[in-house]
Every structure is written in structure tokens, then in C-alpha cells.
matplotlib code that plots the C-alpha trace (Angstrom):
import matplotlib.pyplot as plt

x = [169.8, 171.0, 169.2, 169.3, 169.9, 166.6, 165.6, 167.8, 166.9, 163.4, 164.4, 166.0, 163.1, 161.0, 163.1, 163.7, 159.7, 159.3, 161.7, 160.5, 157.0, 157.6, 158.3, 155.1, 153.5, 156.4, 154.8, 157.3, 157.7, 161.2, 162.2, 160.3, 162.8, 165.5, 165.3, 163.7, 166.6, 169.3, 167.1, 167.6, 171.2, 172.2, 170.7, 172.1, 176.0, 174.7, 174.2, 176.9, 180.0, 177.7, 179.1, 179.7, 178.4, 181.9, 182.2, 179.2, 179.7, 183.4, 181.2, 179.0, 181.8, 183.6, 180.8, 180.5, 183.4, 183.7, 179.6, 181.9, 184.6, 182.1, 182.1, 180.5, 183.8, 184.6, 181.8, 183.5, 180.3, 181.4, 184.8, 183.7, 181.4, 184.4, 186.8, 184.1, 183.2, 179.7, 180.7, 181.6, 179.3, 176.2, 178.3, 178.9, 175.3, 173.7, 176.5, 177.3, 181.2, 184.0, 185.7, 183.1, 183.3, 182.0, 183.7, 185.1, 188.7, 189.1, 188.6, 192.0, 190.9, 190.2, 191.8, 193.8, 194.6, 192.7, 193.3, 195.9, 194.4]
y = [-115.9, -117.0, -119.3, -119.5, -122.4, -122.9, -122.7, -124.9, -127.5, -127.1, -128.5, -131.3, -132.4, -132.0, -134.2, -136.6, -137.0, -137.0, -139.8, -141.8, -141.6, -142.7, -146.6, -146.2, -149.0, -151.5, -154.8, -156.5, -155.0, -155.8, -154.3, -151.1, -150.6, -151.5, -149.2, -146.2, -146.5, -146.3, -143.5, -141.5, -142.4, -141.6, -137.9, -138.0, -138.6, -136.5, -133.7, -134.2, -134.5, -131.8, -133.4, -131.0, -132.2, -133.1, -135.5, -137.1, -138.0, -139.3, -141.8, -142.2, -143.1, -145.0, -147.3, -147.3, -148.8, -151.4, -152.5, -152.6, -154.6, -157.0, -160.9, -163.6, -164.7, -161.5, -159.5, -156.2, -155.0, -157.9, -156.5, -152.8, -154.2, -156.2, -152.9, -150.8, -153.6, -153.8, -158.0, -158.4, -156.3, -158.3, -162.0, -160.8, -160.2, -163.1, -165.6, -164.0, -164.6, -162.6, -166.1, -167.9, -169.7, -167.6, -164.6, -162.7, -162.2, -165.4, -166.1, -166.4, -163.5, -161.5, -158.2, -156.7, -153.2, -150.6, -150.1, -147.0, -144.1]
z = [-69.1, -65.8, -64.1, -59.9, -57.5, -56.6, -60.5, -61.4, -59.0, -59.3, -62.8, -62.2, -59.3, -63.0, -64.9, -62.5, -61.8, -65.5, -65.8, -63.3, -63.7, -67.3, -65.7, -64.3, -66.5, -66.1, -65.6, -64.0, -60.4, -59.9, -63.1, -62.0, -58.9, -60.0, -63.0, -60.6, -58.8, -61.2, -62.8, -59.0, -58.6, -62.1, -61.9, -58.2, -60.0, -62.5, -59.8, -57.7, -60.4, -62.6, -65.6, -68.7, -72.3, -73.8, -70.5, -71.3, -75.2, -73.7, -71.6, -74.4, -76.9, -74.7, -73.8, -77.7, -78.0, -75.8, -77.7, -81.0, -79.2, -77.2, -79.1, -78.2, -76.7, -75.2, -73.0, -72.2, -70.0, -67.4, -67.3, -66.7, -64.5, -62.3, -63.2, -61.0, -58.2, -59.3, -59.9, -56.4, -55.1, -56.7, -55.8, -51.8, -51.4, -53.2, -52.0, -48.3, -49.6, -51.2, -51.9, -53.5, -56.4, -59.1, -57.4, -60.6, -58.8, -58.7, -62.3, -64.9, -66.8, -64.5, -64.7, -61.7, -62.4, -64.5, -68.3, -69.1, -70.2]

ax = plt.figure().add_subplot(projection="3d")
ax.plot(x, y, z, "-o")
ax.set_aspect("equal")
plt.show()
């Protein structure tokens, strides 16, 4: 069965609407806003790169492995946030300065290069 581009767009749009609506009852307005924005941006990313099922599985395996090696002293998701620049974006928005004492790039354990693949 061949799916037209218009039909593909229609199915994807309906999926996003359904997922967004699933958060409509979220009692915390800020959590609802953040979660729904995450859904919209994630789906836009998936549309842009047309992630394959194998690539999706690889990403899930990566996140699972990061979770398995996370401990009370080793937080892999914070490191991943640093590598992706999300920590710095948040620090900039909160402090208004790239040179905040809380900036992850100034901490002794900050990764300065990407991990080997």
C-alpha cells in the first residue's frame, strides 16, 4: 500500500494532536506547557530526520545503557544534557551569564569532547 505525502501528514498530525490531548488534564499548568512543547518539538524532529525503527531502537538502547550506569554519584543524564548544550541554555536563561558559578563548563568533571562512538 502506497501512502501519499498528504495522507502521511494527516496521520502524523492526528498522532501529535492525540498525544497533546493526553496531557490536557495535567493539573500543573507549567508541567502541561513543558510536556506539550516537548511533544511538539520531538515530533518535529522525528519528521525532519525521518528516524528509522533501527535508529529509534539504537537511541532507546543508548538511553537504557545510560540509565544502567547512573548512580548516586554518577548522573549520566546530566552529562548528556551538558554534551547537548541543554545545561548551558538553561543556565543562561536563569542567570543571564555564561560565566555563572553554576555553569557546567566550569566544573571539574565537565566533558570537553564528545565520547568515542
